[in-house]
C-alpha positions, 0 to 999 in steps of 0.5 A: 500500500502507498501513501498519497501526498498533496501540496496546497490544492493538491491536498484537496485532490489527494483527499478526494482520491482517497475518499473515492478509492476502496477503503484501506487502499492507502496506508496514509494521506499527507496534506501539506499546507492543504486546501481542504474541500468541504466534506460531508463524509470520511468513512472510507478513510477510517483505516488510513492515517492522516498527517496534516503539515501546515504553516502557521502563517500560510496566507493562502490556506489559513492554519485555523481552517486546517486545525478545524478540519483536523479536529472534525476528522478526528471527531469522525473517528479518523486517526489524524496527526497535525504539525504546524510550522512557523515561517 
């Protein structure tokens, strides 16, 4: 199994690809300063580790949105690790 990695708008693409693949197909999903689409369901990702790496001062994709999305995904039962970097 492989991990999907998406940078900026590619994060939204990686997330959508993982959601529309068979459950547990991907070992992990890495979103680097990802632009998060509006999500209604994340059940297909219950067996996929999600890692969010985001810049605190990102002017295009605000870090507070990344934090809210990570918290929402955790609330849906996903294993989500988050790391915020300065600069």
